[in-house]
Structure formats: structure tokens, C-alpha cells
N, C-alpha and C positions, 0 to 999 in steps of 0.2 A: 415508895411509889413514884416519887419524882425522879429518883435515880434510875429506876427501871425504864421510865418513859424516855429519859435522856439516852440511855443505852440502846433502846429500841430505835430511836431516831438515828443514832449513829450507825446501827446495823443497816437501816433502810438507806441511809446516805451512802454507806460503803457499797451496798448492793447496786445502787444506781450508778455509782462511780465505776464499778466493775463492768456493768453492762455498757456504759458509755465508752469505756476504754476498749471493750471487745468490738463494739460497732466501729470505733475509730480505726482499730487495727484491721478489721474486715474491709473497711472502706479503702484504706491504704493499699491493701492487697488487690482489690478490684482495680483501683487506679493504676497500680503497677502493672497489672495484667493488660489493661488497655494500652498503657504506654508501650509495653513490650510488643503488643500487636501492631501498633503503629510503626514501631521500629522495624518489625519484620516486614510490614507492607512496603516500607521505604526501601527495603533490600530485595524487593521483587521487581524484575523488569519484564514487562509484557511486550513481546515483539510480534508484530503483524506482517504478513506478506501474502502473496498469491502463489498458488502451486503452478507457476509458469516459468518458462525459460528466462523471461525478462526480469525475474526476481532472483536471478542466479547468484548475485552478490550475497543476499541474505541466506540463501540455501547453502552456499559454500562456507560462509562464516559459521553456520550451525553445524554442518557436517565435519568441518575441520576443527571444531572446538574453539574457534577464535573468541567468540563471545564469552564462553566460560573462562578462558584464560585471562582475558582482559578485565572481566568483572571480578574474578576471584571466587573463592569457595564460599564466601559469606553471602553471595547474591544468588537468589533463585531465579532461573530463567523460565518464563512461560511463553509459549508460542500460540498464535492464533492465525489460521489461514482463512481467507475470504475469497470470494469469486469475482468481486468487482470493487472499484474504488469508492463507490457510495457506501457500501457496507463497511469498508475499512474506516472511512472517516466517521461514520456513525459510531463505530466501536471506539474510536479515539475520543469522540465527544463524550461518550459514557464511561471513559477511563478503562475500557476493556483492552485497549492497546495504548502503550506509552510511546512507542517508536517503531519504525519499520519502513518498508518500501511500498510505494503507491504511485499511481500516475499523477502528474502535475495538474491535470484537469480537475478531478474531484477535490484535490487539495486546495486549489485556489478558489473553487466554487464555495467550499465550506469556510475558507478564510475570510472571504468578503462578508459573510454573514456573521462569523464568530472568529475574530482574529486572535485566537489563542493557540495557533499551531505555527510551526516554522518549517521551511524547506532548508535542511542543513547540509545536504550533499547531493550530488548527482549519483546515478547508479547505472543506468543504461540509456544510450541514445539509439535511435532507430528501433529495430525489433518489431516494426509494424508494417503491414503491406495491404494492398487492395487486390482482392482476387474475385474474378467473375465466375459464376456457375456455368456448367456446360449447357449449351442451348439457349443462353440468355441473350445472345446477339451482341454482347459487349466485347469490343476489341480495343477500345480506348476510353479515356476518362469522359469525353463528351457523350459517349453512348449511355451514360447513366441517366440521361434525360428520360423521365417517366418510369424509372426502375425502382425496385425495392432493395435497399442495402442493409445488411445486418451490422450492428455495432454491439460491443459488449454490454453497454448500458448508456442510457441518456446522460449526457454530460461527461462521458468518459474521455480519456485522452484521444482515443481513436475517433470518437465522434467529432471532437474539435479538429483533429487532423483532416478528417474527411471534408468538413466544412471549408477548411483552408484550401484543399485541393479543388473543390467544386467552384470556388470563386475564380480560379485560374481559367475555367472554361465557361464562365458566366452562368453557372447553375446555382440554384438554391434548394434547400430542403422544403418540403411541403409545409412545415411548421413556420417557415418564413416566407410563405407565398410562392414557393417554387414548385418543382416537379419531381424531386427526388425524395422518396419515402424512406424514412429510417425505421428499422425494426430491431428492437433491443432483444438480444439473446445471448446466453452464456457461450463463450467461444467454443467450449467442448461440444456444444449442440449444433454448431454451424454446419458441420459436415452432413449431419442428418437433414438439415434444412436444404442443403444443396441437392442431395439425392432426391428429396421430396419435391424439389423445384418450388419451395416456399419463398425463397429469396433469389434475387438475381446476382447479388455480389455481397462481399463482406469486407469491412475494414477491421482487421483483427491483428492481434499480436502473435508472436511466435511462442511455441512451435505450431500453433493452429493454422497459420498461413500455409506453411509447408504441407501440413496434413491435408488441407483442402485441395492442394495441387496433386498430391500423390495418392490420396485415398478417395477423393470425391470428384476427380477429373476437372478440377478448377483451373482457370487460366489466370496467370499473373498479369495484372494490368499496371500496377505501380509497385516496383521493388522498394525496399527500405530506403535506398539512397535517392529515390525519386518522389516518394510520398511526402506531401506537405513540405516541411523544412529540410527534407532529405536527411543527411547524416547529422544535422544539427537538431533534428526532431527529438526533443526530450521525452522519453517514454516512461522512465521510472526514476524516482527520486527518493531520498530518505526524508521522511516527515517525522516530526517529534512534537509532543505537546509542550506547552510552556511549563506545566507542572513538572514534567520529566527533566526539562532543561535547567530547572532550578538546582538540581543536583549536579554540580559541575563535574564531579568525579565520575559518576555513572555515564553522563552524556559524553564525556571525553573518551571513556572506555569503549562506548559503542562505536564512535567514529574510528578509533584505532582498529577495532575488529573489522569494521566495514572496509577500511583502507587496505588492511591485510588481505581481505577476501578479493578485492578488486585487483590487487597486485598479483595474487596467486592465479587468478583467472587469466590475466594478461600474459603471464609467463608459462602457464600450464593449461592451455585451452582444452586439450583432450581429457586430462584428469578432471578438470572442472565439469565437463559435460558428463563424465561417468558419475560424478557425485550427484549431479542433478537427476540423472536417470535412477540412481539408487534411492535418492530421497523421495522422489515422486512415487516410486514403486512402494516404498515403505508407507507412504502417506495414503495412497489411493488403491494400492493393490494392482495397479496397471503399469506395465513397463512400456516406456516410449522407445521406439526403434532407434538404435544408435546412429544409423545413417540419417534418419530424419532429424535427429537432434543436431548432428554435425552440420547439416544443410541449413537448418534454422539459425544456428549459432553464427553463421557467416553473414547473417542479416542484422547484426547488432554490434554495438560497440560498448564495452563495459568501461565506465569512467566515473570519476568523482566530479568531473567538470559540469558546470551548469551555464547554459546560455541564457542570461537574464532577459535578453531582448525577446527570445522565443517564448519564454514564460509570460511576458507582458502581452505579446500578440495573442497567446492562448486566452488570456483574460479578456482581451478586446473581443475576440470571437465569441466567448461565452456570454458576454454582455449583449452582443448582437443577436445571439440565439435566444436570449431571454432567460438564461440560466442564473444570471446574477443581475442585480440592479445597478451595479457600478463596476468599473474595471480597476479600481484603486487597490493595488496589492502591495503598496509601500509597506515594508517591514516583514513581508512574508519570507523573503530569502535572507538567511543568516548563515554565511559560510565561515564564520569566525572559528569554529571548532576545527575546520579543515586546516586552518593556518597555524 
């Protein structure tokens, strides 16, 4: 009887040991799967941009396969398009975007509140104009007194550029006690607003500025080389999250692809424009007129350069507008990858 009890205890102990081993093996499998998932996530790069001509560098890099070539076959590329910089930065904050092109206005506004993003390269200078609607009575900048002006979104780069231009003629927006009313609207909707006479003018990026002129009888008030800082007006930059920049290999690969795209555009402007037309048609189902694209392209400069003084002045204007509580953007610009 005592022997049977001992053997029974041994069988129970063996059964418990077997179950424990099984659970341990199962746990190791789960942990391995989780680890594999994290590894896979680290090999996915989420690139954001706008479906605009001013984001031509990102579009060309995608169309020519530069990102794929530089990242290699082990990296999965995901893309996300947004309609304005606020949405871009919100997506970057929630890790839906790792890196991509955006206006410096929204980037610095978010940076002041949450300094976990960096400006790592320039992309486009210029590319923004001021256009008046037909019958608005606006023939020069000073005529904006008492008028309503469309901007892509509050706090956008074009918003900041407009505020800079208004100061030159001693005008202010209504939000700062002045007489010029700002009206936020998607650039693609601005032509309709012109036709409906809902706004008097628009500070917008290309190709929408050219479209306002050719399709909505708009009148050019300030060309790209006259608006705000002129040819030094930084319209589009490359922004990246700190989390993405921790991976030195991936971040360096992105910059290599970006630089290749910039050089391709500079050397092959017509081919680059064709790629943008194709890309936007594939993306939206709508084809932009080739002549309109060529005309709009003449209003911008594709470059990796960044005028840090202009970015600081944008921060100063954003503070004056009440978009940020301070204008300290120290640490925002990091061009080390370009070098």
C-alpha cells in the first residue's frame, strides 16, 4: 500500500512536471512570436506626404523606387497621404507616420509642445502664392484690408507666410485685432470658393495657385519669389520622429533616397513632373493638366537646403499669432544626416 502511494505521487509529480514544461514551451513560443512581431514592426517604415506638387521629392522617390532600393527588401514601406500639416503631425504623434514631408509651420508648432520630432532636411522652397478672386477689388497686398483670405489650415505654413506679408503693409488678422479675416479651407476646394465668391483671396501652395488663375479667373498678387521670404520661403521639409531616428540605418537610407529624388528633379524637371501627374492620378483618379503642372513647377525650388533663420522667424510669428506659447525651437533642426 505504501509503495502504491509512492508510485501514485510520482505519477502526479510527473504529470505536473509535464504540464509545467508544456506551459513553459508554450510561453516561450508566445514570447518568440511577440519578439518576431516587434522585429517586423521595426522593419516597417511609414512615410507621410501631401498629394501636392510641393511634395514632389517624396512622390519621385516613391515612383522611382528610391526608398525601396535604399531600405532593401527586408523593409516594408507604408505610405499615408494627408491634406494638411496638422493631420500629418497628429499622425506622427500617434506613430502612424515615422518620416515624411510637411510644412515647417505645423512641425514647429507641434515641436514646441512636444519636442520629439526633428527637421532633418529641406525639400521645397517657394511653391506658395497669394491670389485674389475675380471682383474682389484686390490689386495689391494693402487691398486685403477688410477682406477674407483662404488658407489651407490654421497654423499652416501659408498662414504664417501671409501674416509675414501682412506686416509689410501694417495689416493684421482679425484674431490679432486686425481687419483681415482668415478662412481655413482645403486647397482643392479654393477654386469653388472663388467661383462662389465666398473668399476674396487665397494664400495657397502649388499647383492650386496656378489652378486658381487658370480655372477660377484669379489674379496673382504675390508670386512665389515675392511672397513672405521670397525664394527663401521654406515650404516643405523632411520631418522625422525621434523613435524613427534611433534606427541610424533606416534614417540614413531615407535621406539617401530623398537626396536622390531631389537630384533627379533638378536634373530632369519634365520627367519629374510627369511622375507627379501619374502618381496623383493613381492616387486620386484625377489627372492634373501637364501645362498647369509645368507652370506651377516654375514657382518652386527643390532643395535639401534649410534657411534656419526663416524657420526661427516662422516660430516668432506663430507665437505672436497665439499658436504656440513660446518660440524656442532649439534642437528642432538636425541636418547631421545630410552631411
